[in-house]
mmCIF entry with sequence, helices, sheets and N, C-alpha, C, O atoms, coordinates in Angstrom:
data_MODEL
# 
_entry.id   MODEL 
# 
_entity.id                         1 
_entity.type                       polymer 
_entity.pdbx_number_of_molecules   1 
# 
_entity_poly.entity_id                      1 
_entity_poly.type                           'polypeptide(L)' 
_entity_poly.nstd_linkage                   no 
_entity_poly.nstd_monomer                   no 
_entity_poly.pdbx_seq_one_letter_code       MLILVPILILVAIIVAIDQLYFNDPTAKNMSSPSEKHQKANDTNATQKYLDRYIKK 
_entity_poly.pdbx_seq_one_letter_code_can   MLILVPILILVAIIVAIDQLYFNDPTAKNMSSPSEKHQKANDTNATQKYLDRYIKK 
_entity_poly.pdbx_strand_id                 A 
# 
loop_
_entity_poly_seq.entity_id 
_entity_poly_seq.num 
_entity_poly_seq.mon_id 
_entity_poly_seq.hetero 
1 1  MET n 
1 2  LEU n 
1 3  ILE n 
1 4  LEU n 
1 5  VAL n 
1 6  PRO n 
1 7  ILE n 
1 8  LEU n 
1 9  ILE n 
1 10 LEU n 
1 11 VAL n 
1 12 ALA n 
1 13 ILE n 
1 14 ILE n 
1 15 VAL n 
1 16 ALA n 
1 17 ILE n 
1 18 ASP n 
1 19 GLN n 
1 20 LEU n 
1 21 TYR n 
1 22 PHE n 
1 23 ASN n 
1 24 ASP n 
1 25 PRO n 
1 26 THR n 
1 27 ALA n 
1 28 LYS n 
1 29 ASN n 
1 30 MET n 
1 31 SER n 
1 32 SER n 
1 33 PRO n 
1 34 SER n 
1 35 GLU n 
1 36 LYS n 
1 37 HIS n 
1 38 GLN n 
1 39 LYS n 
1 40 ALA n 
1 41 ASN n 
1 42 ASP n 
1 43 THR n 
1 44 ASN n 
1 45 ALA n 
1 46 THR n 
1 47 GLN n 
1 48 LYS n 
1 49 TYR n 
1 50 LEU n 
1 51 ASP n 
1 52 ARG n 
1 53 TYR n 
1 54 ILE n 
1 55 LYS n 
1 56 LYS n 
# 
_struct_asym.id          A 
_struct_asym.entity_id   1 
# 
loop_
_struct_conf.conf_type_id 
_struct_conf.id 
_struct_conf.pdbx_PDB_helix_id 
_struct_conf.beg_label_comp_id 
_struct_conf.beg_label_asym_id 
_struct_conf.beg_label_seq_id 
_struct_conf.pdbx_beg_PDB_ins_code 
_struct_conf.end_label_comp_id 
_struct_conf.end_label_asym_id 
_struct_conf.end_label_seq_id 
_struct_conf.pdbx_end_PDB_ins_code 
_struct_conf.beg_auth_comp_id 
_struct_conf.beg_auth_asym_id 
_struct_conf.beg_auth_seq_id 
_struct_conf.end_auth_comp_id 
_struct_conf.end_auth_asym_id 
_struct_conf.end_auth_seq_id 
_struct_conf.pdbx_PDB_helix_class 
_struct_conf.details 
_struct_conf.pdbx_PDB_helix_length 
HELX_P HELX_P1 AA1 LEU A 4  ? TYR A 21 ? LEU A 4  TYR A 21 1 ? 18 
HELX_P HELX_P2 AA2 PRO A 25 ? LYS A 28 ? PRO A 25 LYS A 28 1 ? 4  
HELX_P HELX_P3 AA3 PRO A 33 ? TYR A 49 ? PRO A 33 TYR A 49 1 ? 17 
HELX_P HELX_P4 AA4 LEU A 50 ? ILE A 54 ? LEU A 50 ILE A 54 3 ? 5  
# 
_struct_conf_type.id          HELX_P 
_struct_conf_type.criteria    ? 
_struct_conf_type.reference   ? 
# 
loop_
_atom_site.group_PDB 
_atom_site.id 
_atom_site.type_symbol 
_atom_site.label_atom_id 
_atom_site.label_alt_id 
_atom_site.label_comp_id 
_atom_site.label_asym_id 
_atom_site.label_entity_id 
_atom_site.label_seq_id 
_atom_site.pdbx_PDB_ins_code 
_atom_site.Cartn_x 
_atom_site.Cartn_y 
_atom_site.Cartn_z 
_atom_site.occupancy 
_atom_site.B_iso_or_equiv 
_atom_site.pdbx_formal_charge 
_atom_site.auth_seq_id 
_atom_site.auth_comp_id 
_atom_site.auth_asym_id 
_atom_site.auth_atom_id 
_atom_site.pdbx_PDB_model_num 
ATOM 1   N N  . MET A 1 1  ? -9.736  40.601  -4.685 1.00 0.00 ? 1  MET A N  1 
ATOM 2   C CA . MET A 1 1  ? -10.237 39.403  -5.344 1.00 0.00 ? 1  MET A CA 1 
ATOM 3   C C  . MET A 1 1  ? -9.143  38.758  -6.193 1.00 0.00 ? 1  MET A C  1 
ATOM 4   O O  . MET A 1 1  ? -9.067  37.535  -6.304 1.00 0.00 ? 1  MET A O  1 
ATOM 5   N N  . LEU A 1 2  ? -8.302  39.593  -6.785 1.00 0.00 ? 2  LEU A N  1 
ATOM 6   C CA . LEU A 1 2  ? -7.231  39.084  -7.627 1.00 0.00 ? 2  LEU A CA 1 
ATOM 7   C C  . LEU A 1 2  ? -6.165  38.350  -6.812 1.00 0.00 ? 2  LEU A C  1 
ATOM 8   O O  . LEU A 1 2  ? -5.441  37.508  -7.344 1.00 0.00 ? 2  LEU A O  1 
ATOM 9   N N  . ILE A 1 3  ? -6.074  38.666  -5.541 1.00 0.00 ? 3  ILE A N  1 
ATOM 10  C CA . ILE A 1 3  ? -5.102  38.013  -4.669 1.00 0.00 ? 3  ILE A CA 1 
ATOM 11  C C  . ILE A 1 3  ? -5.521  36.571  -4.385 1.00 0.00 ? 3  ILE A C  1 
ATOM 12  O O  . ILE A 1 3  ? -4.657  35.729  -4.139 1.00 0.00 ? 3  ILE A O  1 
ATOM 13  N N  . LEU A 1 4  ? -6.795  36.263  -4.410 1.00 0.00 ? 4  LEU A N  1 
ATOM 14  C CA . LEU A 1 4  ? -7.283  34.925  -4.111 1.00 0.00 ? 4  LEU A CA 1 
ATOM 15  C C  . LEU A 1 4  ? -6.928  33.903  -5.189 1.00 0.00 ? 4  LEU A C  1 
ATOM 16  O O  . LEU A 1 4  ? -6.822  32.712  -4.898 1.00 0.00 ? 4  LEU A O  1 
ATOM 17  N N  . VAL A 1 5  ? -6.745  34.355  -6.426 1.00 0.00 ? 5  VAL A N  1 
ATOM 18  C CA . VAL A 1 5  ? -6.455  33.437  -7.529 1.00 0.00 ? 5  VAL A CA 1 
ATOM 19  C C  . VAL A 1 5  ? -5.131  32.696  -7.302 1.00 0.00 ? 5  VAL A C  1 
ATOM 20  O O  . VAL A 1 5  ? -5.128  31.469  -7.409 1.00 0.00 ? 5  VAL A O  1 
ATOM 21  N N  . PRO A 1 6  ? -4.021  33.349  -7.002 1.00 0.00 ? 6  PRO A N  1 
ATOM 22  C CA . PRO A 1 6  ? -2.782  32.606  -6.745 1.00 0.00 ? 6  PRO A CA 1 
ATOM 23  C C  . PRO A 1 6  ? -2.883  31.686  -5.529 1.00 0.00 ? 6  PRO A C  1 
ATOM 24  O O  . PRO A 1 6  ? -2.290  30.607  -5.508 1.00 0.00 ? 6  PRO A O  1 
ATOM 25  N N  . ILE A 1 7  ? -3.631  32.113  -4.529 1.00 0.00 ? 7  ILE A N  1 
ATOM 26  C CA . ILE A 1 7  ? -3.803  31.282  -3.342 1.00 0.00 ? 7  ILE A CA 1 
ATOM 27  C C  . ILE A 1 7  ? -4.567  30.011  -3.699 1.00 0.00 ? 7  ILE A C  1 
ATOM 28  O O  . ILE A 1 7  ? -4.202  28.926  -3.249 1.00 0.00 ? 7  ILE A O  1 
ATOM 29  N N  . LEU A 1 8  ? -5.610  30.131  -4.492 1.00 0.00 ? 8  LEU A N  1 
ATOM 30  C CA . LEU A 1 8  ? -6.385  28.966  -4.910 1.00 0.00 ? 8  LEU A CA 1 
ATOM 31  C C  . LEU A 1 8  ? -5.555  28.031  -5.795 1.00 0.00 ? 8  LEU A C  1 
ATOM 32  O O  . LEU A 1 8  ? -5.666  26.810  -5.689 1.00 0.00 ? 8  LEU A O  1 
ATOM 33  N N  . ILE A 1 9  ? -4.742  28.599  -6.650 1.00 0.00 ? 9  ILE A N  1 
ATOM 34  C CA . ILE A 1 9  ? -3.861  27.783  -7.495 1.00 0.00 ? 9  ILE A CA 1 
ATOM 35  C C  . ILE A 1 9  ? -2.847  27.045  -6.630 1.00 0.00 ? 9  ILE A C  1 
ATOM 36  O O  . ILE A 1 9  ? -2.584  25.865  -6.860 1.00 0.00 ? 9  ILE A O  1 
ATOM 37  N N  . LEU A 1 10 ? -2.284  27.714  -5.653 1.00 0.00 ? 10 LEU A N  1 
ATOM 38  C CA . LEU A 1 10 ? -1.327  27.088  -4.753 1.00 0.00 ? 10 LEU A CA 1 
ATOM 39  C C  . LEU A 1 10 ? -1.971  25.944  -3.972 1.00 0.00 ? 10 LEU A C  1 
ATOM 40  O O  . LEU A 1 10 ? -1.365  24.885  -3.812 1.00 0.00 ? 10 LEU A O  1 
ATOM 41  N N  . VAL A 1 11 ? -3.177  26.149  -3.491 1.00 0.00 ? 11 VAL A N  1 
ATOM 42  C CA . VAL A 1 11 ? -3.895  25.092  -2.770 1.00 0.00 ? 11 VAL A CA 1 
ATOM 43  C C  . VAL A 1 11 ? -4.170  23.911  -3.698 1.00 0.00 ? 11 VAL A C  1 
ATOM 44  O O  . VAL A 1 11 ? -4.035  22.761  -3.282 1.00 0.00 ? 11 VAL A O  1 
ATOM 45  N N  . ALA A 1 12 ? -4.552  24.174  -4.946 1.00 0.00 ? 12 ALA A N  1 
ATOM 46  C CA . ALA A 1 12 ? -4.809  23.098  -5.905 1.00 0.00 ? 12 ALA A CA 1 
ATOM 47  C C  . ALA A 1 12 ? -3.544  22.301  -6.192 1.00 0.00 ? 12 ALA A C  1 
ATOM 48  O O  . ALA A 1 12 ? -3.606  21.078  -6.321 1.00 0.00 ? 12 ALA A O  1 
ATOM 49  N N  . ILE A 1 13 ? -2.404  22.964  -6.294 1.00 0.00 ? 13 ILE A N  1 
ATOM 50  C CA . ILE A 1 13 ? -1.132  22.273  -6.532 1.00 0.00 ? 13 ILE A CA 1 
ATOM 51  C C  . ILE A 1 13 ? -0.760  21.410  -5.337 1.00 0.00 ? 13 ILE A C  1 
ATOM 52  O O  . ILE A 1 13 ? -0.304  20.280  -5.509 1.00 0.00 ? 13 ILE A O  1 
ATOM 53  N N  . ILE A 1 14 ? -0.949  21.926  -4.131 1.00 0.00 ? 14 ILE A N  1 
ATOM 54  C CA . ILE A 1 14 ? -0.630  21.158  -2.928 1.00 0.00 ? 14 ILE A CA 1 
ATOM 55  C C  . ILE A 1 14 ? -1.513  19.924  -2.827 1.00 0.00 ? 14 ILE A C  1 
ATOM 56  O O  . ILE A 1 14 ? -1.029  18.846  -2.481 1.00 0.00 ? 14 ILE A O  1 
ATOM 57  N N  . VAL A 1 15 ? -2.789  20.063  -3.122 1.00 0.00 ? 15 VAL A N  1 
ATOM 58  C CA . VAL A 1 15 ? -3.696  18.919  -3.077 1.00 0.00 ? 15 VAL A CA 1 
ATOM 59  C C  . VAL A 1 15 ? -3.323  17.892  -4.142 1.00 0.00 ? 15 VAL A C  1 
ATOM 60  O O  . VAL A 1 15 ? -3.382  16.689  -3.886 1.00 0.00 ? 15 VAL A O  1 
ATOM 61  N N  . ALA A 1 16 ? -2.939  18.351  -5.333 1.00 0.00 ? 16 ALA A N  1 
ATOM 62  C CA . ALA A 1 16 ? -2.551  17.428  -6.400 1.00 0.00 ? 16 ALA A CA 1 
ATOM 63  C C  . ALA A 1 16 ? -1.287  16.653  -6.015 1.00 0.00 ? 16 ALA A C  1 
ATOM 64  O O  . ALA A 1 16 ? -1.212  15.446  -6.244 1.00 0.00 ? 16 ALA A O  1 
ATOM 65  N N  . ILE A 1 17 ? -0.310  17.325  -5.442 1.00 0.00 ? 17 ILE A N  1 
ATOM 66  C CA . ILE A 1 17 ? 0.921   16.655  -5.007 1.00 0.00 ? 17 ILE A CA 1 
ATOM 67  C C  . ILE A 1 17 ? 0.607   15.653  -3.905 1.00 0.00 ? 17 ILE A C  1 
ATOM 68  O O  . ILE A 1 17 ? 1.155   14.550  -3.885 1.00 0.00 ? 17 ILE A O  1 
ATOM 69  N N  . ASP A 1 18 ? -0.264  16.035  -3.001 1.00 0.00 ? 18 ASP A N  1 
ATOM 70  C CA . ASP A 1 18 ? -0.643  15.128  -1.923 1.00 0.00 ? 18 ASP A CA 1 
ATOM 71  C C  . ASP A 1 18 ? -1.308  13.871  -2.475 1.00 0.00 ? 18 ASP A C  1 
ATOM 72  O O  . ASP A 1 18 ? -1.035  12.771  -1.993 1.00 0.00 ? 18 ASP A O  1 
ATOM 73  N N  . GLN A 1 19 ? -2.155  14.009  -3.452 1.00 0.00 ? 19 GLN A N  1 
ATOM 74  C CA . GLN A 1 19 ? -2.830  12.855  -4.036 1.00 0.00 ? 19 GLN A CA 1 
ATOM 75  C C  . GLN A 1 19 ? -1.880  11.969  -4.833 1.00 0.00 ? 19 GLN A C  1 
ATOM 76  O O  . GLN A 1 19 ? -2.041  10.748  -4.845 1.00 0.00 ? 19 GLN A O  1 
ATOM 77  N N  . LEU A 1 20 ? -0.909  12.556  -5.489 1.00 0.00 ? 20 LEU A N  1 
ATOM 78  C CA . LEU A 1 20 ? 0.015   11.779  -6.310 1.00 0.00 ? 20 LEU A CA 1 
ATOM 79  C C  . LEU A 1 20 ? 1.051   11.020  -5.494 1.00 0.00 ? 20 LEU A C  1 
ATOM 80  O O  . LEU A 1 20 ? 1.328   9.853   -5.773 1.00 0.00 ? 20 LEU A O  1 
ATOM 81  N N  . TYR A 1 21 ? 1.621   11.668  -4.493 1.00 0.00 ? 21 TYR A N  1 
ATOM 82  C CA . TYR A 1 21 ? 2.757   11.093  -3.799 1.00 0.00 ? 21 TYR A CA 1 
ATOM 83  C C  . TYR A 1 21 ? 2.426   10.464  -2.457 1.00 0.00 ? 21 TYR A C  1 
ATOM 84  O O  . TYR A 1 21 ? 3.209   9.668   -1.940 1.00 0.00 ? 21 TYR A O  1 
ATOM 85  N N  . PHE A 1 22 ? 1.299   10.801  -1.893 1.00 0.00 ? 22 PHE A N  1 
ATOM 86  C CA . PHE A 1 22 ? 0.943   10.286  -0.574 1.00 0.00 ? 22 PHE A CA 1 
ATOM 87  C C  . PHE A 1 22 ? -0.422  9.626   -0.635 1.00 0.00 ? 22 PHE A C  1 
ATOM 88  O O  . PHE A 1 22 ? -1.366  10.082  0.010  1.00 0.00 ? 22 PHE A O  1 
ATOM 89  N N  . ASN A 1 23 ? -0.529  8.548   -1.412 1.00 0.00 ? 23 ASN A N  1 
ATOM 90  C CA . ASN A 1 23 ? -1.785  7.832   -1.545 1.00 0.00 ? 23 ASN A CA 1 
ATOM 91  C C  . ASN A 1 23 ? -2.121  7.099   -0.257 1.00 0.00 ? 23 ASN A C  1 
ATOM 92  O O  . ASN A 1 23 ? -1.272  6.914   0.614  1.00 0.00 ? 23 ASN A O  1 
ATOM 93  N N  . ASP A 1 24 ? -3.365  6.691   -0.159 1.00 0.00 ? 24 ASP A N  1 
ATOM 94  C CA . ASP A 1 24 ? -3.848  5.953   0.997  1.00 0.00 ? 24 ASP A CA 1 
ATOM 95  C C  . ASP A 1 24 ? -3.174  4.587   1.044  1.00 0.00 ? 24 ASP A C  1 
ATOM 96  O O  . ASP A 1 24 ? -3.313  3.814   0.096  1.00 0.00 ? 24 ASP A O  1 
ATOM 97  N N  . PRO A 1 25 ? -2.453  4.265   2.108  1.00 0.00 ? 25 PRO A N  1 
ATOM 98  C CA . PRO A 1 25 ? -1.749  2.980   2.152  1.00 0.00 ? 25 PRO A CA 1 
ATOM 99  C C  . PRO A 1 25 ? -2.681  1.778   2.237  1.00 0.00 ? 25 PRO A C  1 
ATOM 100 O O  . PRO A 1 25 ? -2.287  0.669   1.880  1.00 0.00 ? 25 PRO A O  1 
ATOM 101 N N  . THR A 1 26 ? -3.896  1.977   2.698  1.00 0.00 ? 26 THR A N  1 
ATOM 102 C CA . THR A 1 26 ? -4.805  0.839   2.806  1.00 0.00 ? 26 THR A CA 1 
ATOM 103 C C  . THR A 1 26 ? -5.283  0.388   1.442  1.00 0.00 ? 26 THR A C  1 
ATOM 104 O O  . THR A 1 26 ? -5.686  -0.766  1.296  1.00 0.00 ? 26 THR A O  1 
ATOM 105 N N  . ALA A 1 27 ? -5.256  1.238   0.450  1.00 0.00 ? 27 ALA A N  1 
ATOM 106 C CA . ALA A 1 27 ? -5.698  0.848   -0.881 1.00 0.00 ? 27 ALA A CA 1 
ATOM 107 C C  . ALA A 1 27 ? -4.737  -0.164  -1.502 1.00 0.00 ? 27 ALA A C  1 
ATOM 108 O O  . ALA A 1 27 ? -5.162  -0.997  -2.303 1.00 0.00 ? 27 ALA A O  1 
ATOM 109 N N  . LYS A 1 28 ? -3.473  -0.112  -1.155 1.00 0.00 ? 28 LYS A N  1 
ATOM 110 C CA . LYS A 1 28 ? -2.491  -1.043  -1.696 1.00 0.00 ? 28 LYS A CA 1 
ATOM 111 C C  . LYS A 1 28 ? -2.631  -2.428  -1.089 1.00 0.00 ? 28 LYS A C  1 
ATOM 112 O O  . LYS A 1 28 ? -2.242  -3.422  -1.704 1.00 0.00 ? 28 LYS A O  1 
ATOM 113 N N  . ASN A 1 29 ? -3.188  -2.498  0.121  1.00 0.00 ? 29 ASN A N  1 
ATOM 114 C CA . ASN A 1 29 ? -3.302  -3.774  0.809  1.00 0.00 ? 29 ASN A CA 1 
ATOM 115 C C  . ASN A 1 29 ? -4.487  -4.597  0.332  1.00 0.00 ? 29 ASN A C  1 
ATOM 116 O O  . ASN A 1 29 ? -4.650  -5.736  0.770  1.00 0.00 ? 29 ASN A O  1 
ATOM 117 N N  . MET A 1 30 ? -5.303  -4.068  -0.535 1.00 0.00 ? 30 MET A N  1 
ATOM 118 C CA . MET A 1 30 ? -6.457  -4.799  -1.025 1.00 0.00 ? 30 MET A CA 1 
ATOM 119 C C  . MET A 1 30 ? -5.999  -5.752  -2.127 1.00 0.00 ? 30 MET A C  1 
ATOM 120 O O  . MET A 1 30 ? -5.588  -5.312  -3.201 1.00 0.00 ? 30 MET A O  1 
ATOM 121 N N  . SER A 1 31 ? -6.068  -7.044  -1.864 1.00 0.00 ? 31 SER A N  1 
ATOM 122 C CA . SER A 1 31 ? -5.650  -8.027  -2.838 1.00 0.00 ? 31 SER A CA 1 
ATOM 123 C C  . SER A 1 31 ? -6.779  -9.030  -3.039 1.00 0.00 ? 31 SER A C  1 
ATOM 124 O O  . SER A 1 31 ? -7.711  -9.113  -2.239 1.00 0.00 ? 31 SER A O  1 
ATOM 125 N N  . SER A 1 32 ? -6.677  -9.772  -4.105 1.00 0.00 ? 32 SER A N  1 
ATOM 126 C CA . SER A 1 32 ? -7.709  -10.744 -4.426 1.00 0.00 ? 32 SER A CA 1 
ATOM 127 C C  . SER A 1 32 ? -7.619  -11.938 -3.480 1.00 0.00 ? 32 SER A C  1 
ATOM 128 O O  . SER A 1 32 ? -6.570  -12.168 -2.877 1.00 0.00 ? 32 SER A O  1 
ATOM 129 N N  . PRO A 1 33 ? -8.688  -12.688 -3.346 1.00 0.00 ? 33 PRO A N  1 
ATOM 130 C CA . PRO A 1 33 ? -8.649  -13.864 -2.464 1.00 0.00 ? 33 PRO A CA 1 
ATOM 131 C C  . PRO A 1 33 ? -7.606  -14.895 -2.892 1.00 0.00 ? 33 PRO A C  1 
ATOM 132 O O  . PRO A 1 33 ? -7.016  -15.567 -2.047 1.00 0.00 ? 33 PRO A O  1 
ATOM 133 N N  . SER A 1 34 ? -7.377  -15.023 -4.205 1.00 0.00 ? 34 SER A N  1 
ATOM 134 C CA . SER A 1 34 ? -6.373  -15.991 -4.649 1.00 0.00 ? 34 SER A CA 1 
ATOM 135 C C  . SER A 1 34 ? -4.963  -15.568 -4.225 1.00 0.00 ? 34 SER A C  1 
ATOM 136 O O  . SER A 1 34 ? -4.134  -16.422 -3.910 1.00 0.00 ? 34 SER A O  1 
ATOM 137 N N  . GLU A 1 35 ? -4.684  -14.268 -4.213 1.00 0.00 ? 35 GLU A N  1 
ATOM 138 C CA . GLU A 1 35 ? -3.381  -13.790 -3.753 1.00 0.00 ? 35 GLU A CA 1 
ATOM 139 C C  . GLU A 1 35 ? -3.213  -14.047 -2.256 1.00 0.00 ? 35 GLU A C  1 
ATOM 140 O O  . GLU A 1 35 ? -2.128  -14.415 -1.805 1.00 0.00 ? 35 GLU A O  1 
ATOM 141 N N  . LYS A 1 36 ? -4.279  -13.854 -1.493 1.00 0.00 ? 36 LYS A N  1 
ATOM 142 C CA . LYS A 1 36 ? -4.210  -14.116 -0.059 1.00 0.00 ? 36 LYS A CA 1 
ATOM 143 C C  . LYS A 1 36 ? -3.997  -15.606 0.193  1.00 0.00 ? 36 LYS A C  1 
ATOM 144 O O  . LYS A 1 36 ? -3.234  -15.987 1.081  1.00 0.00 ? 36 LYS A O  1 
ATOM 145 N N  . HIS A 1 37 ? -4.670  -16.444 -0.587 1.00 0.00 ? 37 HIS A N  1 
ATOM 146 C CA . HIS A 1 37 ? -4.522  -17.888 -0.440 1.00 0.00 ? 37 HIS A CA 1 
ATOM 147 C C  . HIS A 1 37 ? -3.089  -18.324 -0.774 1.00 0.00 ? 37 HIS A C  1 
ATOM 148 O O  . HIS A 1 37 ? -2.518  -19.167 -0.084 1.00 0.00 ? 37 HIS A O  1 
ATOM 149 N N  . GLN A 1 38 ? -2.513  -17.747 -1.833 1.00 0.00 ? 38 GLN A N  1 
ATOM 150 C CA . GLN A 1 38 ? -1.146  -18.078 -2.221 1.00 0.00 ? 38 GLN A CA 1 
ATOM 151 C C  . GLN A 1 38 ? -0.161  -17.649 -1.140 1.00 0.00 ? 38 GLN A C  1 
ATOM 152 O O  . GLN A 1 38 ? 0.790   -18.371 -0.842 1.00 0.00 ? 38 GLN A O  1 
ATOM 153 N N  . LYS A 1 39 ? -0.385  -16.488 -0.559 1.00 0.00 ? 39 LYS A N  1 
ATOM 154 C CA . LYS A 1 39 ? 0.503   -16.020 0.499  1.00 0.00 ? 39 LYS A CA 1 
ATOM 155 C C  . LYS A 1 39 ? 0.407   -16.933 1.717  1.00 0.00 ? 39 LYS A C  1 
ATOM 156 O O  . LYS A 1 39 ? 1.417   -17.212 2.363  1.00 0.00 ? 39 LYS A O  1 
ATOM 157 N N  . ALA A 1 40 ? -0.793  -17.395 2.032  1.00 0.00 ? 40 ALA A N  1 
ATOM 158 C CA . ALA A 1 40 ? -0.969  -18.314 3.157  1.00 0.00 ? 40 ALA A CA 1 
ATOM 159 C C  . ALA A 1 40 ? -0.258  -19.636 2.876  1.00 0.00 ? 40 ALA A C  1 
ATOM 160 O O  . ALA A 1 40 ? 0.360   -20.213 3.771  1.00 0.00 ? 40 ALA A O  1 
ATOM 161 N N  . ASN A 1 41 ? -0.344  -20.114 1.643  1.00 0.00 ? 41 ASN A N  1 
ATOM 162 C CA . ASN A 1 41 ? 0.349   -21.353 1.275  1.00 0.00 ? 41 ASN A CA 1 
ATOM 163 C C  . ASN A 1 41 ? 1.860   -21.183 1.385  1.00 0.00 ? 41 ASN A C  1 
ATOM 164 O O  . ASN A 1 41 ? 2.554   -22.083 1.859  1.00 0.00 ? 41 ASN A O  1 
ATOM 165 N N  . ASP A 1 42 ? 2.371   -20.038 0.951  1.00 0.00 ? 42 ASP A N  1 
ATOM 166 C CA . ASP A 1 42 ? 3.811   -19.783 1.056  1.00 0.00 ? 42 ASP A CA 1 
ATOM 167 C C  . ASP A 1 42 ? 4.257   -19.747 2.519  1.00 0.00 ? 42 ASP A C  1 
ATOM 168 O O  . ASP A 1 42 ? 5.318   -20.264 2.866  1.00 0.00 ? 42 ASP A O  1 
ATOM 169 N N  . THR A 1 43 ? 3.446   -19.141 3.356  1.00 0.00 ? 43 THR A N  1 
ATOM 170 C CA . THR A 1 43 ? 3.776   -19.062 4.776  1.00 0.00 ? 43 THR A CA 1 
ATOM 171 C C  . THR A 1 43 ? 3.777   -20.456 5.395  1.00 0.00 ? 43 THR A C  1 
ATOM 172 O O  . THR A 1 43 ? 4.661   -20.794 6.183  1.00 0.00 ? 43 THR A O  1 
ATOM 173 N N  . ASN A 1 44 ? 2.780   -21.262 5.033  1.00 0.00 ? 44 ASN A N  1 
ATOM 174 C CA . ASN A 1 44 ? 2.716   -22.627 5.554  1.00 0.00 ? 44 ASN A CA 1 
ATOM 175 C C  . ASN A 1 44 ? 3.905   -23.446 5.083  1.00 0.00 ? 44 ASN A C  1 
ATOM 176 O O  . ASN A 1 44 ? 4.464   -24.220 5.861  1.00 0.00 ? 44 ASN A O  1 
ATOM 177 N N  . ALA A 1 45 ? 4.302   -23.294 3.833  1.00 0.00 ? 45 ALA A N  1 
ATOM 178 C CA . ALA A 1 45 ? 5.443   -24.035 3.299  1.00 0.00 ? 45 ALA A CA 1 
ATOM 179 C C  . ALA A 1 45 ? 6.722   -23.632 4.020  1.00 0.00 ? 45 ALA A C  1 
ATOM 180 O O  . ALA A 1 45 ? 7.561   -24.479 4.329  1.00 0.00 ? 45 ALA A O  1 
ATOM 181 N N  . THR A 1 46 ? 6.865   -22.362 4.282  1.00 0.00 ? 46 THR A N  1 
ATOM 182 C CA . THR A 1 46 ? 8.052   -21.894 5.008  1.00 0.00 ? 46 THR A CA 1 
ATOM 183 C C  . THR A 1 46 ? 8.077   -22.476 6.413  1.00 0.00 ? 46 THR A C  1 
ATOM 184 O O  . THR A 1 46 ? 9.120   -22.921 6.893  1.00 0.00 ? 46 THR A O  1 
ATOM 185 N N  . GLN A 1 47 ? 6.926   -22.469 7.064  1.00 0.00 ? 47 GLN A N  1 
ATOM 186 C CA . GLN A 1 47 ? 6.868   -23.001 8.421  1.00 0.00 ? 47 GLN A CA 1 
ATOM 187 C C  . GLN A 1 47 ? 7.164   -24.493 8.438  1.00 0.00 ? 47 GLN A C  1 
ATOM 188 O O  . GLN A 1 47 ? 7.851   -24.977 9.338  1.00 0.00 ? 47 GLN A O  1 
ATOM 189 N N  . LYS A 1 48 ? 6.656   -25.224 7.459  1.00 0.00 ? 48 LYS A N  1 
ATOM 190 C CA . LYS A 1 48 ? 6.930   -26.660 7.374  1.00 0.00 ? 48 LYS A CA 1 
ATOM 191 C C  . LYS A 1 48 ? 8.422   -26.911 7.140  1.00 0.00 ? 48 LYS A C  1 
ATOM 192 O O  . LYS A 1 48 ? 8.995   -27.827 7.730  1.00 0.00 ? 48 LYS A O  1 
ATOM 193 N N  . TYR A 1 49 ? 9.047   -26.109 6.289  1.00 0.00 ? 49 TYR A N  1 
ATOM 194 C CA . TYR A 1 49 ? 10.490  -26.234 6.035  1.00 0.00 ? 49 TYR A CA 1 
ATOM 195 C C  . TYR A 1 49 ? 11.272  -26.008 7.322  1.00 0.00 ? 49 TYR A C  1 
ATOM 196 O O  . TYR A 1 49 ? 12.186  -26.765 7.649  1.00 0.00 ? 49 TYR A O  1 
ATOM 197 N N  . LEU A 1 50 ? 10.902  -24.957 8.044  1.00 0.00 ? 50 LEU A N  1 
ATOM 198 C CA . LEU A 1 50 ? 11.604  -24.668 9.304  1.00 0.00 ? 50 LEU A CA 1 
ATOM 199 C C  . LEU A 1 50 ? 11.421  -25.803 10.294 1.00 0.00 ? 50 LEU A C  1 
ATOM 200 O O  . LEU A 1 50 ? 12.369  -26.210 10.966 1.00 0.00 ? 50 LEU A O  1 
ATOM 201 N N  . ASP A 1 51 ? 10.209  -26.309 10.382 1.00 0.00 ? 51 ASP A N  1 
ATOM 202 C CA . ASP A 1 51 ? 9.948   -27.392 11.332 1.00 0.00 ? 51 ASP A CA 1 
ATOM 203 C C  . ASP A 1 51 ? 10.743  -28.641 10.959 1.00 0.00 ? 51 ASP A C  1 
ATOM 204 O O  . ASP A 1 51 ? 11.237  -29.343 11.842 1.00 0.00 ? 51 ASP A O  1 
ATOM 205 N N  . ARG A 1 52 ? 10.871  -28.922 9.686  1.00 0.00 ? 52 ARG A N  1 
ATOM 206 C CA . ARG A 1 52 ? 11.487  -30.173 9.253  1.00 0.00 ? 52 ARG A CA 1 
ATOM 207 C C  . ARG A 1 52 ? 13.012  -30.127 9.306  1.00 0.00 ? 52 ARG A C  1 
ATOM 208 O O  . ARG A 1 52 ? 13.636  -31.081 9.772  1.00 0.00 ? 52 ARG A O  1 
ATOM 209 N N  . TYR A 1 53 ? 13.624  -29.040 8.840  1.00 0.00 ? 53 TYR A N  1 
ATOM 210 C CA . TYR A 1 53 ? 15.074  -29.013 8.679  1.00 0.00 ? 53 TYR A CA 1 
ATOM 211 C C  . TYR A 1 53 ? 15.812  -28.202 9.735  1.00 0.00 ? 53 TYR A C  1 
ATOM 212 O O  . TYR A 1 53 ? 16.948  -28.525 10.082 1.00 0.00 ? 53 TYR A O  1 
ATOM 213 N N  . ILE A 1 54 ? 15.195  -27.181 10.235 1.00 0.00 ? 54 ILE A N  1 
ATOM 214 C CA . ILE A 1 54 ? 15.923  -26.288 11.138 1.00 0.00 ? 54 ILE A CA 1 
ATOM 215 C C  . ILE A 1 54 ? 15.724  -26.692 12.600 1.00 0.00 ? 54 ILE A C  1 
ATOM 216 O O  . ILE A 1 54 ? 16.671  -26.655 13.385 1.00 0.00 ? 54 ILE A O  1 
ATOM 217 N N  . LYS A 1 55 ? 14.513  -27.072 12.965 1.00 0.00 ? 55 LYS A N  1 
ATOM 218 C CA . LYS A 1 55 ? 14.200  -27.304 14.378 1.00 0.00 ? 55 LYS A CA 1 
ATOM 219 C C  . LYS A 1 55 ? 14.535  -28.707 14.851 1.00 0.00 ? 55 LYS A C  1 
ATOM 220 O O  . LYS A 1 55 ? 14.155  -29.069 15.965 1.00 0.00 ? 55 LYS A O  1 
ATOM 221 N N  . LYS A 1 56 ? 15.227  -29.512 14.063 1.00 0.00 ? 56 LYS A N  1 
ATOM 222 C CA . LYS A 1 56 ? 15.585  -30.868 14.481 1.00 0.00 ? 56 LYS A CA 1 
ATOM 223 C C  . LYS A 1 56 ? 16.585  -30.866 15.593 1.00 0.00 ? 56 LYS A C  1 
ATOM 224 O O  . LYS A 1 56 ? 16.991  -31.930 16.060 1.00 0.00 ? 56 LYS A O  1 
# 
């Protein structure tokens, strides 16, 4: 029974490291609607710039 204690501690440390350093990447992609709208506006502005000055 005493052997299980270090094993459980080791498992707890591994899980803690996994949670700290390897977070779910989809959680970072959640942004507010205003941020998505701003990004869309930036993309449109870039495309308009390319169409006007580069593609002539």
